[in-house]
N, C-alpha and C positions, 0 to 999 in steps of 0.2 A: 086451577092448578098453580101452586106456588112456584116461584123461580127456582128454588132448591129442588123441588120435585121434578121439574123439567130437566134441570141439569143432571140429576141423578138418573132419570130415565134415559137421557142421551148417553151417559157413560155405560149403563147396562146394555143398551142396544148396540153401542160400538163394540163392546167386549164380545157380545154374542155374534155379531157379524164377522168379526175378525177370527173367531174360533171355528167358523164353518168352512174356511177355505182349505183345500187339500193341496199338499206340495206338488208343484209341477202342473197344476190344473187351473192356472189363473187365466181369466178371460182376457182377450186382447181389447178390452174396453175399459174406460176409466170407471172405477168404483171408489167413490170418496165421499167425504162428509160435505154437506152443504148447510148453510144457514137457512132456517125456515121461519115462517110466521106461525104462531100458535094462537088459536082462539080459545079462551077459557070458557068452559061450559057453565061455570058458576056466575060470572059477572059480565060475560060478553066482551071483555076487554081483549086487546091484542097485544101480545108481547113480541117484539122484534129482536132477533139476535139471542144469543145465549142458549139456543136449542140446536140440536144437530139431527139431521135426518140422514141415515145411511142408505145408499142405494145398494141394496143387497141382491146379489145374483143368486138365484135358487137353482141348485143342481140336483138332478134326479137320475138314477141309473136306468138304462134301457138295455134289455137283453137282445141286442142286435149289433152287428158290426158298425163302426163309425160311418163308413161310406153309405150304408143303407139308411141310417138315421139321418145323415146329411141330406140325402135325396128326398126323404119324407119331409124333413123340416122345410126345405125350399118349397115343396108343394103346399104345405100348411100356410106359409107366409103369403103365397100367391092366393090361396083360398080366402085368407083373412083380408086380402087387399091392402097389405101394408105397402105404402108408397116406396118405390125404389130408393135405396139409401146405401147401406153397407152390404156388400156381397164379396167376401173374401174366401175363395175356395181353399187356399192353402191352410188357413186356420179354421175353416168350416164355420165362419161367422156370417150371420145375416141379420138384417134389421134396419131400423131407421132411428137415428138419435134425436130427431126433432121433426114431427109431422103434426099438423093441426087436426084436431078432432073436436066435434061439437055434439053433445047429447048422446050419441050412440057410436059404438064400435063393435064390429063382429056380431051385429044383430042384437046387441044387448045395451042396456042403459050404461052410461059411463060410471055411474055410482057403483056398479057391480065390479068394475075394474080398478078404480082409484078413489081415494078419499082426499078431497080438497078442502075439507072443513065444511061448515054450513053457515048460512046467513038467514035472514028473515024469510026468504022464499024457499028454504029447505036446503038439501045438499048442494054445495057449489058445483059439484061435478055435473049436475043436471043442467046448469045454466051458463057455466063459464066456458070460454074458449080454452082448450087444453092443448099444450104442446107436449105430445106424448113421446117418450123414448122407449123403444122396444127392441131389444137386442138378444139374440140367442146364438149359442155356439155348441159344437159337438166335440168332445174329446174322446179319443180311443181309450178303452180300458182293458183291452184284451181282444182275442180273435172274435168273440161273440158278445162283447160287453162294451158299452159306451156310457158317457155321461152327457146328458142334455142340460145345458145351463141357460136360464133366461133371466133377464133383468128388465123390470118395468118401473118407470118413474115418469114424472111429468111436472109441468108447471101450469097452473090455471090462472086466468085473469078475467075479471068481470068485463064483458064487452062494452059496458057503459063508460068504463074508465081506462081501457086499454092496458097495455103491458106494464104501465107504471104501478099498477095495483096487483102484482102477481103474487101467488102463493104456491108453496110446494104441494104437489099431489102425490101422496104415498100409495103404493100398491095395496090392493086388498088381497093379493095372492091368488086370485081367481083366474087371471089371464095366463099366468104361468102354468096353472093346472090345465087350462083348456088347451094350451099348446102341447103340453105333455100328452094329454088324452088323444088329441088329433094325430100326433106323430105315431103313437102306439097303435091307433086304429089303422093308420095307413100301412103299418108293418104287420098287422094281424095279431098284435099283442094285446093283453088286457091291461 
């Protein structure tokens, strides 16, 4: 992938990410651009800098009052065994912005949840130490309507080289879906 393609991709992703936020429904977590390492599929070289990965929060409507969704969300995080981190009842925010995961999370391979690139041994998410950030919050949207927003991101590092060799791990979008499905199941919704 050429440097121009990478920069163009970053601009498009940034524009799409900024157009998804609704007024007054901003999460009480930082969502910003970070520099990432990109591995070219064509020549296996690594480009550092010049590329931007946006940590996009994914919001979905839930046909239930915010208080009920919040209670269900807390139960889901307990079931997923997310280590205690952020728990703010006033803003209905739960999660952990940095916890270590290796190989599996929530009973699934890490490559289902994040993409950390790949190396000679296959997908890096399978072998790297990953510092995962998983944050969700609930916003009221009416008497029987809420928005559940989840953000997943991470950083992976080869255990042989430590944190000095870290790379950005982008979400696959599946963990956000799993949390949504689990919350809706606890509420008896489809």
